[in-house]
C-alpha positions in Angstrom: 41.7 18.5 108.1 42.4 16.6 104.6 42.0 13.0 104.2 43.1 10.7 101.4 40.1 9.2 99.3 39.5 6.7 96.6 37.4 7.7 93.6 36.1 5.2 91.0 35.4 6.2 87.4 33.8 4.1 84.8 36.6 3.9 82.2 40.2 4.5 81.5 39.4 7.5 79.6 37.8 9.1 82.5 40.8 8.4 84.7 43.0 10.0 82.1 40.7 13.0 81.8 40.8 13.5 85.7 44.6 13.1 85.8 46.3 13.4 89.1 44.3 14.8 92.0 45.5 16.0 95.3 44.8 13.8 98.1 42.8 11.3 95.9 43.5 7.9 94.2 41.5 7.4 91.0 40.5 3.7 90.3 38.6 2.3 87.2 35.3 0.5 88.1 32.1 0.5 86.1 30.2 -1.3 88.6 30.5 -4.8 87.4 33.0 -7.4 88.6 34.8 -7.2 91.9 34.6 -3.7 93.7 37.9 -1.7 94.4 39.4 -2.5 97.7 39.7 -0.2 99.5 36.1 0.8 98.5 35.9 4.2 96.9 34.3 7.1 98.8 33.0 8.5 95.5 31.6 6.3 92.7 31.1 7.6 89.3 28.9 5.2 87.3 28.7 4.9 83.6 27.1 7.6 81.4 23.6 6.0 81.0 20.1 7.3 81.7 19.6 5.0 84.9 22.9 3.4 86.0 22.9 0.2 88.2 24.3 1.2 91.5 22.4 -1.4 93.3 25.6 -3.4 94.5 27.8 -0.8 96.0 30.4 -2.0 98.5 30.4 -0.8 102.1 32.3 2.5 102.6 30.9 4.3 99.5 29.7 7.8 100.7 28.4 9.3 97.5 27.4 8.6 93.9 28.2 11.3 91.4 26.0 10.8 88.1 27.2 12.0 84.7 23.6 13.1 84.0 21.2 15.7 85.3 18.3 13.2 85.4 18.4 10.7 88.3 15.1 8.8 88.1 15.3 5.4 89.3 18.6 5.8 91.1 17.7 6.9 94.7 15.8 3.7 95.1 18.9 1.6 94.7 21.0 3.3 97.3 21.7 2.4 100.8 20.4 5.0 103.5 23.8 6.6 104.1 24.9 7.1 100.5 24.5 10.6 99.0 23.5 11.0 95.3 24.7 14.0 93.3 23.8 14.9 89.7 25.5 16.7 86.9 23.6 20.0 87.4 25.5 22.6 85.6 27.1 20.3 83.0 24.4 19.5 80.5 22.2 22.5 80.5 23.9 24.6 77.8 24.0 21.6 75.2 20.5 20.3 76.0 19.0 23.8 75.5 21.1 24.3 72.4 19.5 21.1 70.9 16.1 22.1 72.1 16.2 25.4 70.1 17.7 23.6 67.1 15.0 20.9 67.1 12.4 23.8 67.0 13.9 25.5 64.2 14.5 22.4 62.2 10.8 21.3 62.6 9.3 24.7 62.2 11.3 25.6 59.1 10.9 22.2 57.6 14.7 21.6 57.4 13.9 17.9 57.8 11.8 17.8 54.7 14.6 19.7 52.8 17.2 17.3 53.9 15.0 14.3 52.6 14.5 16.2 49.3 18.3 16.3 48.9 18.5 12.6 48.4 16.3 12.8 45.2 17.7 16.1 44.1 14.4 17.8 44.5 14.1 21.7 44.7 11.0 22.1 46.7 10.7 25.8 48.1 7.7 26.6 50.5 6.9 29.2 53.1 7.5 27.8 56.7 6.8 29.0 60.1 9.4 31.1 61.7 10.5 30.7 65.4 10.3 34.6 65.5 6.8 35.9 66.7 5.9 32.6 68.2 4.6 31.8 71.6 6.7 29.2 73.4 5.6 27.3 76.6 8.6 25.9 78.6 7.5 23.2 80.8 10.1 22.7 83.6 11.7 25.7 84.9 15.1 24.1 86.4 18.4 24.7 84.9 17.5 23.3 81.4 14.2 25.3 81.2 15.8 28.5 82.0 18.6 27.8 79.6 16.2 27.3 76.8 14.3 30.5 77.6 17.6 32.3 77.5 18.6 30.9 74.1 15.0 31.8 72.7 15.2 35.4 73.6 17.3 36.4 70.5 14.7 34.5 68.3 12.2 37.3 69.2 9.6 34.9 70.5 7.5 35.2 73.7 8.3 32.5 76.3 6.0 31.5 79.2 7.5 29.4 82.1 5.7 26.6 83.8 7.1 24.9 87.1 5.8 22.8 89.7 4.3 25.6 91.6 3.3 29.3 90.7 6.0 31.9 91.8 8.0 34.7 90.7 11.7 33.7 90.1 14.5 36.1 89.1 11.7 38.4 87.7 10.1 35.7 85.7 6.5 34.8 86.4 6.4 31.0 86.7 3.1 29.4 86.3 2.1 26.1 87.8 1.4 22.7 86.2 -2.3 23.0 87.0 -2.5 26.0 84.8 -1.5 24.1 81.7 -5.2 23.4 80.3 -5.5 27.3 80.0 -2.0 28.0 78.7 -1.6 25.2 76.1 -4.2 26.6 73.6 -2.3 29.9 73.6 1.0 28.7 72.6 2.5 27.6 69.2 5.6 25.6 70.8 5.9 23.5 73.9 9.2 22.6 75.1 9.4 19.9 77.7 12.4 20.4 80.1 11.2 18.8 83.3 12.4 15.9 85.4 10.9 12.5 85.4 8.8 12.2 88.5 5.6 10.5 89.6 3.9 13.8 88.8 5.3 14.3 85.4 5.1 10.7 84.0 2.6 10.7 81.4 2.1 14.5 81.8 1.6 14.9 78.2 -1.3 12.6 77.3 -4.3 12.8 75.1 -5.7 15.7 76.9 -2.6 17.8 76.9 -2.0 17.1 73.0 -5.7 18.0 72.4 -5.4 21.2 74.0 -2.4 22.4 71.7 -3.7 24.4 68.7 -3.6 23.2 65.4 0.0 23.3 63.9 1.6 23.5 67.2 5.0 21.8 67.9 6.0 19.6 70.8 9.8 19.5 71.6 10.7 16.8 74.4 14.3 17.2 75.8 13.2 16.0 79.2 12.5 12.2 79.5 10.5 9.9 77.2 8.0 8.6 79.7 6.8 12.3 80.4 4.9 11.8 77.0 2.1 9.2 76.7 3.6 7.6 73.4 0.4 6.0 72.2 -1.3 9.2 72.6 1.5 11.1 70.7 1.2 8.7 67.9 -2.4 9.2 67.6 -2.0 13.1 67.7 0.4 13.3 65.0 -1.2 10.8 62.8 -3.1 13.3 60.9 -0.4 15.9 61.0 -2.4 18.3 63.3 0.6 18.8 65.3 4.3 18.3 65.0 6.9 16.7 67.4 10.6 17.1 67.6 11.9 14.4 70.1 15.3 13.9 71.7 13.9 11.3 74.2 11.2 8.6 73.6 9.3 5.9 75.6 10.7 3.3 74.7 14.3 4.1 74.3 16.0 3.2 72.1 13.1 3.6 69.7 12.6 0.2 67.8 13.2 0.3 64.2 9.5 -0.6 63.4 8.0 2.1 65.7 5.3 4.4 64.1 7.0 7.6 65.4 9.8 7.0 62.9 7.5 7.4 59.9 4.7 9.6 61.5 4.4 12.9 59.5 5.8 15.9 61.2 8.0 14.0 63.6 11.8 14.4 64.1 13.6 12.0 66.4 17.2 12.3 67.7 18.8 9.5 69.8 18.9 11.1 73.3 21.9 13.3 72.5 20.9 16.7 74.3 23.9 16.7 76.6 26.2 14.6 74.6 28.3 17.3 72.8 31.9 18.4 73.0 30.9 20.6 76.0 30.2 17.6 78.2 33.7 16.0 78.9 35.5 19.2 80.1 32.5 20.4 82.1 32.1 17.0 83.8 35.8 16.9 84.6 35.6 20.3 86.3 32.8 19.3 88.4 34.4 15.9 89.4 37.7 17.6 90.4 35.7 20.1 92.4 33.6 17.3 94.1 36.9 15.4 95.0 38.5 18.5 96.3 35.4 18.8 98.6 35.8 15.2 99.9 39.4 15.4 100.6 38.8 18.9 102.4 35.8 17.2 104.5 33.5 19.7 103.0 29.9 19.2 101.8 29.4 17.9 98.2 27.7 20.0 95.5 24.5 18.8 93.7 23.2 16.7 96.3 19.7 15.7 95.1 18.9 12.6 97.3 20.3 11.4 100.6 17.9 8.5 101.0 14.6 7.5 99.5 12.8 8.0 102.7 14.3 11.3 103.7 
């Protein structure tokens, strides 16, 4: 049996994008100011890394994030509110950027762009992505999407996940194997969620285990990397880094990572491409249809902190 539900979205542009939904009313509420009355069954907070959903009105059944990552959100929610992430929306764009950052850094395109400002012609032989060994840390949707896009570049890919397993024919190594794996790989791509286990995963020991000339690409979360250790590791140019996420974020203008040799920084734009809005709208429409029909929601990542 269907029911009529209220759904809140963070802006008028999202309301226009969703359009008319059978069995549902769309209201605009960004989490500030008075809550809608009646309370929305589904709340879509603004597109930020960790939205503030600590003051939800009674009656909210679920929060639908616009991001894949959900660190810092479950702790804010009442025990009876579901949390859903945007799995299936951002993986393609984030993987695209990860591969782009690897190519840019390995081929020295950042240096070439800087040379353009002074009209300098400075050809040099750079490292190809072809024939490199790439370690992908995090074998969720983003990690698998990165590996799929690396395949045409004729490089070898090794997968690392929370536990050792064979998944879809791929040997996934456990995190505990990293000390043995790191010295064997030219490129390390971080695509893992931020959890208690992964916070600070990339510290001084991790970076020291990477071979000379290796590249670290981070499209996960900034705190997965110990920033002080990374600054020290890139100081002498022994390794390079291409970072879409940093800790802190935004990166202050005077932070040493901006001027460190061999470091490329983009402002956390992995999923922020033209693919985002239409894919997210499709997910939101599907979620609302499930609510109206009394069906289980997709992408449920947390029911309560204690569960």
